[in-house]
All heavy atoms as TSV, in Angstrom:
chain	resi	resn	atom	element	x	y	z
A	1	MET	N	N	197.978	199.382	68.426
A	1	MET	CA	C	198.164	200.000	67.138
A	1	MET	C	C	199.238	199.269	66.333
A	1	MET	O	O	199.059	199.075	65.142
A	1	MET	CB	C	198.556	201.454	67.308
A	1	MET	CG	C	197.401	202.373	67.578
A	1	MET	SD	S	197.921	204.066	67.579
A	1	MET	CE	C	197.965	204.348	69.328
A	2	LEU	N	N	200.310	198.942	66.998
A	2	LEU	CA	C	201.402	198.268	66.318
A	2	LEU	C	C	200.925	196.972	65.686
A	2	LEU	O	O	201.165	196.715	64.492
A	2	LEU	CB	C	202.542	197.995	67.303
A	2	LEU	CG	C	203.695	197.177	66.751
A	2	LEU	CD1	C	204.555	198.054	65.864
A	2	LEU	CD2	C	204.519	196.598	67.868
A	3	ASN	N	N	200.237	196.150	66.452
A	3	ASN	CA	C	199.780	194.866	65.933
A	3	ASN	C	C	198.762	195.042	64.808
A	3	ASN	O	O	198.825	194.347	63.796
A	3	ASN	CB	C	199.179	194.024	67.063
A	3	ASN	CG	C	198.827	192.640	66.590
A	3	ASN	OD1	O	199.682	191.896	66.146
A	3	ASN	ND2	N	197.552	192.306	66.654
A	4	ALA	N	N	197.838	195.963	64.977
A	4	ALA	CA	C	196.826	196.201	63.941
A	4	ALA	C	C	197.481	196.633	62.638
A	4	ALA	O	O	197.159	196.106	61.559
A	4	ALA	CB	C	195.827	197.250	64.416
A	5	ALA	N	N	198.395	197.579	62.722
A	5	ALA	CA	C	199.088	198.067	61.527
A	5	ALA	C	C	199.898	196.945	60.883
A	5	ALA	O	O	199.892	196.785	59.651
A	5	ALA	CB	C	199.994	199.240	61.883
A	6	ASN	N	N	200.564	196.153	61.693
A	6	ASN	CA	C	201.367	195.052	61.184
A	6	ASN	C	C	200.497	194.027	60.462
A	6	ASN	O	O	200.837	193.577	59.365
A	6	ASN	CB	C	202.135	194.383	62.321
A	6	ASN	CG	C	203.023	193.272	61.821
A	6	ASN	OD1	O	203.924	193.496	61.026
A	6	ASN	ND2	N	202.755	192.050	62.277
A	7	GLU	N	N	199.384	193.643	61.066
A	7	GLU	CA	C	198.521	192.637	60.448
A	7	GLU	C	C	197.980	193.098	59.097
A	7	GLU	O	O	197.952	192.318	58.136
A	7	GLU	CB	C	197.370	192.266	61.380
A	7	GLU	CG	C	197.824	191.402	62.546
A	7	GLU	CD	C	196.679	190.939	63.423
A	7	GLU	OE1	O	195.496	191.176	63.067
A	7	GLU	OE2	O	196.955	190.335	64.460
A	8	ILE	N	N	197.567	194.345	59.005
A	8	ILE	CA	C	197.039	194.855	57.740
A	8	ILE	C	C	198.148	194.956	56.700
A	8	ILE	O	O	197.964	194.599	55.528
A	8	ILE	CB	C	196.344	196.216	57.955
A	8	ILE	CG1	C	195.146	196.057	58.893
A	8	ILE	CG2	C	195.924	196.834	56.623
A	8	ILE	CD1	C	194.099	195.060	58.432
A	9	ALA	N	N	199.309	195.437	57.100
A	9	ALA	CA	C	200.434	195.569	56.169
A	9	ALA	C	C	200.915	194.207	55.676
A	9	ALA	O	O	201.171	194.031	54.473
A	9	ALA	CB	C	201.577	196.340	56.832
A	10	VAL	N	N	201.034	193.245	56.562
A	10	VAL	CA	C	201.479	191.908	56.152
A	10	VAL	C	C	200.461	191.266	55.213
A	10	VAL	O	O	200.834	190.646	54.218
A	10	VAL	CB	C	201.764	191.016	57.383
A	10	VAL	CG1	C	201.955	189.558	56.981
A	10	VAL	CG2	C	202.997	191.514	58.120
A	11	ALA	N	N	199.177	191.435	55.507
A	11	ALA	CA	C	198.143	190.892	54.623
A	11	ALA	C	C	198.249	191.516	53.227
A	11	ALA	O	O	198.125	190.807	52.220
A	11	ALA	CB	C	196.759	191.136	55.214
A	12	ALA	N	N	198.493	192.818	53.165
A	12	ALA	CA	C	198.644	193.483	51.872
A	12	ALA	C	C	199.886	192.973	51.141
A	12	ALA	O	O	199.871	192.804	49.915
A	12	ALA	CB	C	198.719	195.001	52.059
A	13	PHE	N	N	200.953	192.716	51.869
A	13	PHE	CA	C	202.166	192.154	51.267
A	13	PHE	C	C	201.880	190.761	50.705
A	13	PHE	O	O	202.253	190.444	49.567
A	13	PHE	CB	C	203.302	192.092	52.289
A	13	PHE	CG	C	204.468	191.269	51.834
A	13	PHE	CD1	C	205.302	191.717	50.831
A	13	PHE	CD2	C	204.724	190.031	52.409
A	13	PHE	CE1	C	206.392	190.957	50.400
A	13	PHE	CE2	C	205.800	189.259	51.989
A	13	PHE	CZ	C	206.627	189.725	50.987
A	14	LEU	N	N	201.209	189.935	51.491
A	14	LEU	CA	C	200.904	188.579	51.037
A	14	LEU	C	C	199.962	188.581	49.838
A	14	LEU	O	O	200.016	187.659	49.011
A	14	LEU	CB	C	200.310	187.758	52.187
A	14	LEU	CG	C	201.270	187.474	53.346
A	14	LEU	CD1	C	200.534	186.788	54.486
A	14	LEU	CD2	C	202.459	186.649	52.887
A	15	ASP	N	N	199.139	189.617	49.736
A	15	ASP	CA	C	198.259	189.788	48.575
A	15	ASP	C	C	198.979	190.462	47.411
A	15	ASP	O	O	198.349	190.782	46.395
A	15	ASP	CB	C	197.028	190.629	48.939
A	15	ASP	CG	C	196.046	189.886	49.818
A	15	ASP	OD1	O	196.098	188.641	49.874
A	15	ASP	OD2	O	195.206	190.560	50.449
A	16	ARG	N	N	200.269	190.728	47.585
A	16	ARG	CA	C	201.114	191.371	46.567
A	16	ARG	C	C	200.651	192.781	46.213
A	16	ARG	O	O	200.809	193.250	45.094
A	16	ARG	CB	C	201.214	190.510	45.317
A	16	ARG	CG	C	201.828	189.160	45.586
A	16	ARG	CD	C	201.835	188.310	44.350
A	16	ARG	NE	N	202.172	186.949	44.670
A	16	ARG	CZ	C	203.360	186.390	44.449
A	16	ARG	NH1	N	204.310	187.086	43.898
A	16	ARG	NH2	N	203.563	185.139	44.763
A	17	ARG	N	N	200.074	193.465	47.216
A	17	ARG	CA	C	199.628	194.848	47.005
A	17	ARG	C	C	200.699	195.844	47.400
A	17	ARG	O	O	200.674	196.990	46.960
A	17	ARG	CB	C	198.347	195.093	47.806
A	17	ARG	CG	C	197.194	194.246	47.273
A	17	ARG	CD	C	195.913	194.432	48.027
A	17	ARG	NE	N	195.510	195.809	47.951
A	17	ARG	CZ	C	194.893	196.452	48.942
A	17	ARG	NH1	N	194.611	195.831	50.062
A	17	ARG	NH2	N	194.535	197.709	48.802
A	18	ILE	N	N	201.629	195.431	48.258
A	18	ILE	CA	C	202.750	196.281	48.668
A	18	ILE	C	C	204.011	195.435	48.696
A	18	ILE	O	O	203.939	194.201	48.756
A	18	ILE	CB	C	202.521	196.939	50.057
A	18	ILE	CG1	C	202.465	195.884	51.166
A	18	ILE	CG2	C	201.287	197.821	50.050
A	18	ILE	CD1	C	202.488	196.454	52.571
A	19	GLY	N	N	205.152	196.117	48.684
A	19	GLY	CA	C	206.422	195.423	48.787
A	19	GLY	C	C	206.788	195.148	50.239
A	19	GLY	O	O	206.224	195.726	51.172
A	20	PHE	N	N	207.751	194.262	50.421
A	20	PHE	CA	C	208.167	193.863	51.767
A	20	PHE	C	C	208.606	195.049	52.621
A	20	PHE	O	O	208.226	195.168	53.783
A	20	PHE	CB	C	209.291	192.821	51.674
A	20	PHE	CG	C	209.770	192.354	53.011
A	20	PHE	CD1	C	209.012	191.471	53.758
A	20	PHE	CD2	C	210.983	192.804	53.525
A	20	PHE	CE1	C	209.448	191.040	55.007
A	20	PHE	CE2	C	211.423	192.375	54.766
A	20	PHE	CZ	C	210.658	191.491	55.499
A	21	THR	N	N	209.403	195.939	52.051
A	21	THR	CA	C	209.919	197.066	52.836
A	21	THR	C	C	208.834	198.061	53.214
A	21	THR	O	O	209.004	198.847	54.143
A	21	THR	CB	C	211.049	197.796	52.089
A	21	THR	OG1	O	210.548	198.266	50.832
A	21	THR	CG2	C	212.243	196.868	51.866
A	22	GLU	N	N	207.717	198.018	52.513
A	22	GLU	CA	C	206.614	198.921	52.842
A	22	GLU	C	C	205.906	198.531	54.139
A	22	GLU	O	O	205.220	199.355	54.744
A	22	GLU	CB	C	205.610	198.984	51.693
A	22	GLU	CG	C	206.159	199.706	50.478
A	22	GLU	CD	C	205.176	199.695	49.331
A	22	GLU	OE1	O	205.129	198.677	48.609
A	22	GLU	OE2	O	204.453	200.702	49.176
A	23	ILE	N	N	206.074	197.301	54.575
A	23	ILE	CA	C	205.469	196.875	55.835
A	23	ILE	C	C	205.952	197.781	56.971
A	23	ILE	O	O	205.147	198.372	57.694
A	23	ILE	CB	C	205.777	195.395	56.145
A	23	ILE	CG1	C	205.136	194.481	55.101
A	23	ILE	CG2	C	205.297	195.030	57.557
A	23	ILE	CD1	C	205.568	193.023	55.211
A	24	ALA	N	N	207.252	197.888	57.113
A	24	ALA	CA	C	207.816	198.726	58.180
A	24	ALA	C	C	207.448	200.189	58.000
A	24	ALA	O	O	207.162	200.890	58.984
A	24	ALA	CB	C	209.337	198.565	58.223
A	25	GLN	N	N	207.419	200.657	56.755
A	25	GLN	CA	C	207.049	202.050	56.502
A	25	GLN	C	C	205.618	202.335	56.941
A	25	GLN	O	O	205.337	203.383	57.530
A	25	GLN	CB	C	207.210	202.376	55.015
A	25	GLN	CG	C	208.646	202.346	54.546
A	25	GLN	CD	C	208.757	202.417	53.026
A	25	GLN	OE1	O	207.766	202.437	52.307
A	25	GLN	NE2	N	209.993	202.433	52.540
A	26	LEU	N	N	204.711	201.418	56.660
A	26	LEU	CA	C	203.316	201.608	57.049
A	26	LEU	C	C	203.139	201.562	58.564
A	26	LEU	O	O	202.372	202.342	59.129
A	26	LEU	CB	C	202.433	200.547	56.381
A	26	LEU	CG	C	202.158	200.795	54.907
A	26	LEU	CD1	C	201.667	199.525	54.230
A	26	LEU	CD2	C	201.161	201.931	54.742
A	27	ILE	N	N	203.842	200.661	59.220
A	27	ILE	CA	C	203.762	200.580	60.682
A	27	ILE	C	C	204.292	201.873	61.294
A	27	ILE	O	O	203.660	202.449	62.187
A	27	ILE	CB	C	204.542	199.363	61.207
A	27	ILE	CG1	C	203.862	198.069	60.750
A	27	ILE	CG2	C	204.668	199.414	62.731
A	27	ILE	CD1	C	204.683	196.828	60.976
A	28	GLU	N	N	205.422	202.344	60.794
A	28	GLU	CA	C	205.981	203.596	61.309
A	28	GLU	C	C	205.016	204.756	61.077
A	28	GLU	O	O	204.783	205.575	61.973
A	28	GLU	CB	C	207.324	203.884	60.636
A	28	GLU	CG	C	207.988	205.134	61.156
A	28	GLU	CD	C	209.354	205.381	60.536
A	28	GLU	OE1	O	209.717	204.718	59.552
A	28	GLU	OE2	O	210.067	206.254	61.066
A	29	TRP	N	N	204.415	204.818	59.891
A	29	TRP	CA	C	203.444	205.870	59.599
A	29	TRP	C	C	202.271	205.808	60.568
A	29	TRP	O	O	201.828	206.834	61.087
A	29	TRP	CB	C	202.955	205.733	58.153
A	29	TRP	CG	C	201.832	206.653	57.847
A	29	TRP	CD1	C	201.923	207.971	57.494
A	29	TRP	CD2	C	200.442	206.356	57.904
A	29	TRP	NE1	N	200.658	208.497	57.324
A	29	TRP	CE2	C	199.735	207.518	57.578
A	29	TRP	CE3	C	199.719	205.198	58.205
A	29	TRP	CZ2	C	198.347	207.563	57.525
A	29	TRP	CZ3	C	198.340	205.254	58.153
A	29	TRP	CH2	C	197.676	206.428	57.826
A	30	ALA	N	N	201.747	204.622	60.801
A	30	ALA	CA	C	200.598	204.466	61.695
A	30	ALA	C	C	200.929	204.917	63.110
A	30	ALA	O	O	200.131	205.605	63.761
A	30	ALA	CB	C	200.122	203.015	61.698
A	31	LEU	N	N	202.102	204.558	63.591
A	31	LEU	CA	C	202.495	204.947	64.947
A	31	LEU	C	C	202.766	206.444	65.034
A	31	LEU	O	O	202.399	207.088	66.019
A	31	LEU	CB	C	203.712	204.142	65.403
A	31	LEU	CG	C	203.477	202.642	65.566
A	31	LEU	CD1	C	204.786	201.946	65.917
A	31	LEU	CD2	C	202.408	202.353	66.602
A	32	ASP	N	N	203.387	207.012	64.005
A	32	ASP	CA	C	203.656	208.452	63.997
A	32	ASP	C	C	202.370	209.269	63.900
A	32	ASP	O	O	202.265	210.355	64.478
A	32	ASP	CB	C	204.580	208.831	62.838
A	32	ASP	CG	C	206.015	208.412	63.059
A	32	ASP	OD1	O	206.385	208.067	64.208
A	32	ASP	OD2	O	206.785	208.414	62.069
A	33	ALA	N	N	201.391	208.757	63.159
A	33	ALA	CA	C	200.144	209.485	62.945
A	33	ALA	C	C	199.207	209.417	64.151
A	33	ALA	O	O	198.279	210.215	64.257
A	33	ALA	CB	C	199.431	208.937	61.706
A	34	ALA	N	N	199.458	208.482	65.026
A	34	ALA	CA	C	198.564	208.279	66.173
A	34	ALA	C	C	198.930	209.206	67.318
A	34	ALA	O	O	200.089	209.550	67.518
A	34	ALA	CB	C	198.658	206.836	66.640
A	35	SER	N	N	197.912	209.606	68.036
A	35	SER	CA	C	198.166	210.391	69.240
A	35	SER	C	C	198.198	209.447	70.433
A	35	SER	O	O	197.439	208.477	70.489
A	35	SER	CB	C	197.081	211.454	69.429
A	35	SER	OG	O	195.812	210.847	69.481
A	36	ALA	N	N	199.079	209.717	71.350
A	36	ALA	CA	C	199.222	208.875	72.539
A	36	ALA	C	C	198.109	209.210	73.531
A	36	ALA	O	O	198.011	210.338	74.004
A	36	ALA	CB	C	200.584	209.093	73.181
A	37	VAL	N	N	197.261	208.235	73.760
A	37	VAL	CA	C	196.175	208.408	74.723
A	37	VAL	C	C	196.103	207.158	75.592
A	37	VAL	O	O	196.430	206.063	75.153
A	37	VAL	CB	C	194.808	208.633	74.035
A	37	VAL	CG1	C	194.788	209.927	73.245
A	37	VAL	CG2	C	194.454	207.480	73.127
A	38	ALA	N	N	195.658	207.350	76.811
A	38	ALA	CA	C	195.468	206.214	77.703
A	38	ALA	C	C	194.186	205.492	77.313
A	38	ALA	O	O	193.144	206.115	77.138
A	38	ALA	CB	C	195.388	206.693	79.143
A	39	VAL	N	N	194.277	204.202	77.154
A	39	VAL	CA	C	193.106	203.395	76.851
A	39	VAL	C	C	192.551	202.904	78.182
A	39	VAL	O	O	193.238	202.244	78.945
A	39	VAL	CB	C	193.472	202.214	75.926
A	39	VAL	CG1	C	192.279	201.334	75.665
A	39	VAL	CG2	C	194.056	202.730	74.620
A	40	ARG	N	N	191.310	203.246	78.430
A	40	ARG	CA	C	190.734	202.981	79.751
A	40	ARG	C	C	189.779	201.801	79.803
A	40	ARG	O	O	189.312	201.439	80.862
A	40	ARG	CB	C	190.031	204.239	80.240
A	40	ARG	CG	C	190.993	205.387	80.458
A	40	ARG	CD	C	190.314	206.572	81.097
A	40	ARG	NE	N	191.297	207.564	81.457
A	40	ARG	CZ	C	191.537	208.660	80.757
A	40	ARG	NH1	N	190.859	208.905	79.668
A	40	ARG	NH2	N	192.457	209.516	81.148
A	41	SER	N	N	189.472	201.230	78.645
A	41	SER	CA	C	188.545	200.098	78.644
A	41	SER	C	C	188.835	199.198	77.451
A	41	SER	O	O	189.506	199.600	76.495
A	41	SER	CB	C	187.099	200.590	78.577
A	41	SER	OG	O	186.832	201.160	77.300
A	42	LEU	N	N	188.293	198.019	77.505
A	42	LEU	CA	C	188.434	197.091	76.395
A	42	LEU	C	C	187.767	197.656	75.144
A	42	LEU	O	O	188.288	197.522	74.035
A	42	LEU	CB	C	187.815	195.736	76.762
A	42	LEU	CG	C	187.923	194.642	75.709
A	42	LEU	CD1	C	189.379	194.396	75.324
A	42	LEU	CD2	C	187.277	193.371	76.211
A	43	GLU	N	N	186.642	198.331	75.327
A	43	GLU	CA	C	185.939	198.932	74.198
A	43	GLU	C	C	186.803	199.982	73.510
A	43	GLU	O	O	186.833	200.076	72.286
A	43	GLU	CB	C	184.612	199.548	74.649
A	43	GLU	CG	C	183.563	198.531	75.053
A	43	GLU	CD	C	183.760	197.961	76.458
A	43	GLU	OE1	O	184.543	198.539	77.261
A	43	GLU	OE2	O	183.141	196.935	76.750
A	44	GLU	N	N	187.507	200.805	74.287
A	44	GLU	CA	C	188.408	201.809	73.704
A	44	GLU	C	C	189.550	201.134	72.962
A	44	GLU	O	O	189.944	201.585	71.884
A	44	GLU	CB	C	188.959	202.729	74.783
A	44	GLU	CG	C	187.953	203.719	75.327
A	44	GLU	CD	C	188.543	204.633	76.392
A	44	GLU	OE1	O	189.778	204.646	76.568
A	44	GLU	OE2	O	187.757	205.346	77.029
A	45	CYS	N	N	190.055	200.062	73.507
A	45	CYS	CA	C	191.146	199.321	72.864
A	45	CYS	C	C	190.683	198.755	71.521
A	45	CYS	O	O	191.381	198.874	70.506
A	45	CYS	CB	C	191.622	198.197	73.775
A	45	CYS	SG	S	193.002	197.254	73.111
A	46	VAL	N	N	189.497	198.181	71.497
A	46	VAL	CA	C	188.940	197.633	70.255
A	46	VAL	C	C	188.714	198.748	69.241
A	46	VAL	O	O	188.972	198.583	68.046
A	46	VAL	CB	C	187.641	196.846	70.547
A	46	VAL	CG1	C	186.920	196.473	69.266
A	46	VAL	CG2	C	187.952	195.606	71.373
A	47	ALA	N	N	188.253	199.904	69.698
A	47	ALA	CA	C	188.024	201.038	68.802
A	47	ALA	C	C	189.327	201.542	68.198
A	47	ALA	O	O	189.390	201.849	66.998
A	47	ALA	CB	C	187.304	202.163	69.539
A	48	VAL	N	N	190.373	201.644	69.002
A	48	VAL	CA	C	191.683	202.078	68.499
A	48	VAL	C	C	192.204	201.080	67.476
A	48	VAL	O	O	192.720	201.458	66.420
A	48	VAL	CB	C	192.685	202.267	69.661
A	48	VAL	CG1	C	194.104	202.423	69.142
A	48	VAL	CG2	C	192.287	203.454	70.514
A	49	ASP	N	N	192.060	199.805	67.761
A	49	ASP	CA	C	192.488	198.758	66.841
A	49	ASP	C	C	191.751	198.883	65.503
A	49	ASP	O	O	192.371	198.873	64.440
A	49	ASP	CB	C	192.237	197.386	67.464
A	49	ASP	CG	C	192.688	196.254	66.579
A	49	ASP	OD1	O	193.868	195.875	66.649
A	49	ASP	OD2	O	191.851	195.736	65.801
A	50	ALA	N	N	190.433	199.027	65.557
A	50	ALA	CA	C	189.627	199.133	64.338
A	50	ALA	C	C	189.988	200.376	63.531
A	50	ALA	O	O	190.108	200.315	62.300
A	50	ALA	CB	C	188.143	199.137	64.692
A	51	GLU	N	N	190.167	201.493	64.209
A	51	GLU	CA	C	190.522	202.743	63.519
A	51	GLU	C	C	191.895	202.624	62.862
A	51	GLU	O	O	192.103	203.080	61.737
A	51	GLU	CB	C	190.490	203.918	64.488
A	51	GLU	CG	C	190.878	205.243	63.864
A	51	GLU	CD	C	189.965	205.694	62.732
A	51	GLU	OE1	O	188.787	205.322	62.719
A	51	GLU	OE2	O	190.446	206.435	61.856
A	52	THR	N	N	192.838	202.001	63.555
A	52	THR	CA	C	194.178	201.818	62.990
A	52	THR	C	C	194.113	200.953	61.741
A	52	THR	O	O	194.720	201.272	60.714
A	52	THR	CB	C	195.124	201.196	64.028
A	52	THR	OG1	O	195.201	202.055	65.169
A	52	THR	CG2	C	196.519	200.982	63.449
A	53	ARG	N	N	193.374	199.867	61.814
A	53	ARG	CA	C	193.237	198.982	60.655
A	53	ARG	C	C	192.618	199.723	59.466
A	53	ARG	O	O	193.065	199.574	58.330
A	53	ARG	CB	C	192.384	197.766	61.018
A	53	ARG	CG	C	193.088	196.807	61.947
A	53	ARG	CD	C	192.151	195.713	62.470
A	53	ARG	NE	N	192.806	194.948	63.505
A	53	ARG	CZ	C	193.593	193.903	63.278
A	53	ARG	NH1	N	193.795	193.482	62.043
A	53	ARG	NH2	N	194.176	193.281	64.279
A	54	LEU	N	N	191.611	200.521	59.734
A	54	LEU	CA	C	190.944	201.297	58.683
A	54	LEU	C	C	191.910	202.300	58.053
A	54	LEU	O	O	192.010	202.402	56.820
A	54	LEU	CB	C	189.727	202.011	59.264
A	54	LEU	CG	C	188.871	202.793	58.291
A	54	LEU	CD1	C	188.248	201.874	57.253
A	54	LEU	CD2	C	187.779	203.531	59.047
A	55	ARG	N	N	192.640	203.051	58.902
A	55	ARG	CA	C	193.567	204.067	58.376
A	55	ARG	C	C	194.682	203.436	57.559
A	55	ARG	O	O	195.044	203.936	56.493
A	55	ARG	CB	C	194.146	204.909	59.516
A	55	ARG	CG	C	193.150	205.893	60.078
A	55	ARG	CD	C	193.741	206.887	61.070
A	55	ARG	NE	N	194.354	206.240	62.224
A	55	ARG	CZ	C	195.668	206.199	62.467
A	55	ARG	NH1	N	196.520	206.790	61.678
A	55	ARG	NH2	N	196.134	205.592	63.539
A	56	VAL	N	N	195.249	202.330	58.049
A	56	VAL	CA	C	196.329	201.673	57.314
A	56	VAL	C	C	195.791	201.086	56.010
A	56	VAL	O	O	196.433	201.195	54.955
A	56	VAL	CB	C	197.022	200.600	58.183
A	56	VAL	CG1	C	198.015	199.785	57.364
A	56	VAL	CG2	C	197.733	201.249	59.364
A	57	GLY	N	N	194.613	200.516	56.055
A	57	GLY	CA	C	194.000	199.988	54.831
A	57	GLY	C	C	193.778	201.073	53.796
A	57	GLY	O	O	194.039	200.875	52.601
A	58	ARG	N	N	193.303	202.222	54.245
A	58	ARG	CA	C	193.101	203.348	53.318
A	58	ARG	C	C	194.423	203.823	52.739
A	58	ARG	O	O	194.508	204.183	51.564
A	58	ARG	CB	C	192.398	204.495	54.034
A	58	ARG	CG	C	190.939	204.238	54.272
A	58	ARG	CD	C	190.308	205.399	54.972
A	58	ARG	NE	N	188.883	205.160	55.189
A	58	ARG	CZ	C	188.164	205.780	56.090
A	58	ARG	NH1	N	188.706	206.706	56.868
A	58	ARG	NH2	N	186.883	205.504	56.241
A	59	ARG	N	N	195.449	203.852	53.570
A	59	ARG	CA	C	196.776	204.273	53.104
A	59	ARG	C	C	197.292	203.312	52.034
A	59	ARG	O	O	197.842	203.740	51.013
A	59	ARG	CB	C	197.730	204.332	54.307
A	59	ARG	CG	C	199.138	204.705	54.001
A	59	ARG	CD	C	199.285	206.185	53.968
A	59	ARG	NE	N	200.690	206.533	53.896
A	59	ARG	CZ	C	201.154	207.719	54.087
A	59	ARG	NH1	N	200.344	208.696	54.382
A	59	ARG	NH2	N	202.425	207.979	53.973
A	60	ILE	N	N	197.097	202.029	52.250
A	60	ILE	CA	C	197.518	201.027	51.265
A	60	ILE	C	C	196.731	201.209	49.979
A	60	ILE	O	O	197.305	201.191	48.885
A	60	ILE	CB	C	197.343	199.603	51.831
A	60	ILE	CG1	C	198.349	199.364	52.960
A	60	ILE	CG2	C	197.507	198.556	50.727
A	60	ILE	CD1	C	198.072	198.131	53.794
A	61	ASP	N	N	195.423	201.400	50.097
A	61	ASP	CA	C	194.591	201.615	48.905
A	61	ASP	C	C	195.068	202.822	48.125
A	61	ASP	O	O	195.138	202.793	46.896
A	61	ASP	CB	C	193.120	201.796	49.292
A	61	ASP	CG	C	192.474	200.524	49.792
A	61	ASP	OD1	O	193.045	199.430	49.598
A	61	ASP	OD2	O	191.381	200.626	50.391
A	62	ALA	N	N	195.393	203.899	48.827
A	62	ALA	CA	C	195.856	205.119	48.162
A	62	ALA	C	C	197.186	204.891	47.445
A	62	ALA	O	O	197.407	205.438	46.363
A	62	ALA	CB	C	195.986	206.249	49.187
A	63	ARG	N	N	198.051	204.102	48.039
A	63	ARG	CA	C	199.367	203.844	47.440
A	63	ARG	C	C	199.274	202.888	46.255
A	63	ARG	O	O	200.061	202.975	45.331
A	63	ARG	CB	C	200.313	203.229	48.473
A	63	ARG	CG	C	200.671	204.172	49.586
A	63	ARG	CD	C	201.475	203.463	50.603
A	63	ARG	NE	N	202.798	204.076	50.641
A	63	ARG	CZ	C	203.792	203.636	51.387
A	63	ARG	NH1	N	203.634	202.591	52.141
A	63	ARG	NH2	N	204.934	204.262	51.378
A	64	SER	N	N	198.322	201.967	46.322
A	64	SER	CA	C	198.256	200.939	45.279
A	64	SER	C	C	197.173	201.204	44.240
A	64	SER	O	O	196.899	200.374	43.412
A	64	SER	CB	C	198.036	199.560	45.922
A	64	SER	OG	O	196.797	199.510	46.592
A	65	GLY	N	N	196.508	202.357	44.346
A	65	GLY	CA	C	195.523	202.714	43.358
A	65	GLY	C	C	194.134	202.182	43.627
A	65	GLY	O	O	193.317	202.102	42.728
A	66	GLY	N	N	193.851	201.789	44.846
A	66	GLY	CA	C	192.507	201.341	45.201
A	66	GLY	C	C	192.502	199.934	45.743
A	66	GLY	O	O	193.508	199.236	45.694
A	67	PRO	N	N	191.347	199.523	46.283
A	67	PRO	CA	C	191.247	198.170	46.854
A	67	PRO	C	C	191.447	197.105	45.796
A	67	PRO	O	O	191.099	197.290	44.634
A	67	PRO	CB	C	189.826	198.108	47.421
A	67	PRO	CG	C	189.230	199.453	47.254
A	67	PRO	CD	C	190.120	200.269	46.386
A	68	SER	N	N	191.990	195.989	46.228
A	68	SER	CA	C	192.177	194.880	45.286
A	68	SER	C	C	190.838	194.197	45.033
A	68	SER	O	O	189.941	194.221	45.849
A	68	SER	CB	C	193.186	193.870	45.836
A	68	SER	OG	O	192.691	193.274	47.022
A	69	ALA	N	N	190.723	193.584	43.892
A	69	ALA	CA	C	189.469	192.924	43.511
A	69	ALA	C	C	189.371	191.559	44.133
A	69	ALA	O	O	190.287	190.951	44.522
A	69	ALA	CB	C	189.392	192.823	42.003
C-alpha cells in the first residue's frame, strides 16, 4: 500500500496536480484508510496494490477538481 500510494502521489506531483507536501498527506491517508489484513497470495497483493492506486487517484481527482487532460 505504501509504495502504491507513493507512486501515484509522486506522479501527480510531477504532473503538477498536487503540491509536494501533499505527497505525505496522501500516503498517510491511504495507510489510515486501509484495514490491516494478511495477504495470502500474490493475487491478493496485486489486488491490494490496484485498489490503493485507484483510491489514491480518486482522492487526487477530488482534490484537484477532476482528472487531468
